[in-house]
Steps between C-alpha positions, in 0.01 A plus 500: 500500500385320186321188384699191403361185326714192471322203331480215256227412271403284194663771283837450664519149616380143407228329704767280665651807662156635590422179666790526731384846592135413563366625841222367713331746733747430787799538253370830385470625858854387573650663184325831592631480863854425378487786241366774730761410767777560250710808538366816297160332444205686663197336338445167315251268343495238226290397197508130471313330223551190274705695251672770724669584821571863563621665810377867539696724751544848599879556564738748633789383282503325157815299493494349852126419459525329168792274612302376807167445329674328203678274754181411671331392174808301391499326828127421452572354161748263641744553211844658456520882454628448142202283403234721647616862470456519127127428549451798743385853397516818679278808477574812706314815567286621206582175315355309791170695489481448126562137536233440773236708295568269202473197732162591633362606166575154365767614245787289662285170549544177315151558363521866418206693661381228739332634814610252767821697562286774652388260773865384542625867549219561744611193697864623502371844645289319761785278594732804568228676690438195712863461577553863561762516220324729259514870600385816327718463189404143401147555614450804271683323214292182513169674547577710188610182314173336571316802378693482180407133449139571574509789247652272243211247525224754540601741227620269223396189326790295652266263679366375165847464365675347786389176665646385841767245498251240597270569211777533254641170604175324475445648149830339406402172668155478333609383147683193626175361666253614234377805696410554869109457452376184683867409590572357850725740674705457816630812687765429761514777758245740653672844495441806284651338186297176550188711544564683182565169328162339623318824397667487152421131446133557621464782240638294231240226555707228655309204593617359836720732700694354807672721752771299681673644796692388815222634729151418429359839621702697234392260220140501623467880509640527148293217360165625642561847344522361147284184531812271484576207709769487795749232563807453716860498363529143630235401246685670209590192326137383483379839387747507220345203332319621182618853542556706190636824652687544815599828647751478796586818718542392860816687617638184646870445534505144345365346194121430514432325174777245429546280177436189710183631657361620161594181326311298764194721463500473120537130504163487679302662217351359171774667288834565672619697207197742474602868477570674824647856537653594827553858583764548783480867641686424829839633592680279588332268250223257625532260210789271426636598150522132405124475474522635158657172372181315580289435194247762431616742763584857424675712781478879511732629766612856563810476277300388203215741572753786496611398157149449358370837647816697383314696230518864381311757714274603226150416674232758524554729792879449539588843360238665715638325810848621410371853472327488848830365645713768353272767614488352849881457527544857400247644743636289794872565433423873470309499832771305661774733385323804618425323832879437534575872521218587739684443813780740375243756403319479827834514693604814304187677573513404864844631515380833364209519738755434793728787358215739487373413848853537645549839332171627618586385865831697452297805390273472795802520729640805327175684459283379787267803461433433129143583401303163449362623177854578379632171631241305309587702179869411548426139565274489182774662289779272629288191423427631160866545430584152628211348287617676181857400545393130542234481235719449194730247671196289619323530162801409305602210713147342458519555129850338492361211688353370164844482354783258563710603798219651711646349816817696424310831455343445844828412651660817349210711640560356850875560468464860370269592793689284767175305579541280799460141368305404807241765401471357151482139625226590762261597209515134362459318835158384626373789722791724391435872530674779308 
């Protein structure tokens, strides 16, 4: 079996496509359930963020699995196959491992090197574990991928070079309003993205920070932590009066900040044309695009942020992160290939042990009066012969496991020695015994 990734991200699709594929927690659970129930899929989970949706699976067959998973994503996008298919990408086996390691290290992010993806990958693992759809293969893969991401941030200067999407977007918003220091900021939402926005604004010296949320409890918890003020979503229009920076990231299915609502709010302030920068980090979008036509309003949505942040990967630490990722990919794929031949090697040695035991039983029947000391010497000699005959084949198949075609070598070994397929499979099953 092998790892298969089918996904879409800001690299392969515009924000309009990503919006159609956006998942809430319930949608993520349903997608995972649909995928794992597909034929040939044994394990599954998803990484769902504002700029990517990727399905990670362990599969028995490539072609049947990729067709099913692609169809599920296309159905989720609500578009024709012709319109959606060009935006999907596929990674299989070692390429899938390489892709996930690059993702968790931040090399594939909209803001190269950002650390939020680690939490999102951890959430994907937790989701699969909670649903019982992540087994040994994906568990080991994701645990190792998280380790790669942690190494990237602990051993390089990438943290200094790579801001989060939130901080990068606020840096782009600041010039329009003359800087964040002393500015009135409104954060719509109370999730992890909103929390990061409030923290970033507080560090930047924003004046009044208001956390607006559908539930009072969520807004209050976040506001208290950072010395901000909490408000309900029903009072959003009033809170927008005099705002200079707005960050919206609710995860709602409909538009939260409309052109009409914002126009009414700005008409209630001294200067309706004063600079206002709105950062929309939600997927689907929270802010109606037409707000940008209002005097003084700048809108930074994900599509514009993607353009603004598309810079060369030349920041300090990037090369060091790439080196770590390369090392980890090599180590993981080598161990994985060697592990793939282990069942065959175990089955081969088990067969040899069975042959020796049967021949010794036959000898006991023919020479029942054989001296125990002599019998022990015969047994020792026969075992040494079997070990010597099997030594080179087992060593070589492990060495060849590091080369392309390792599975074929293991299969050839099984075929040459007529190993029982059930004996090989038993080694890989939970609780299997050689």
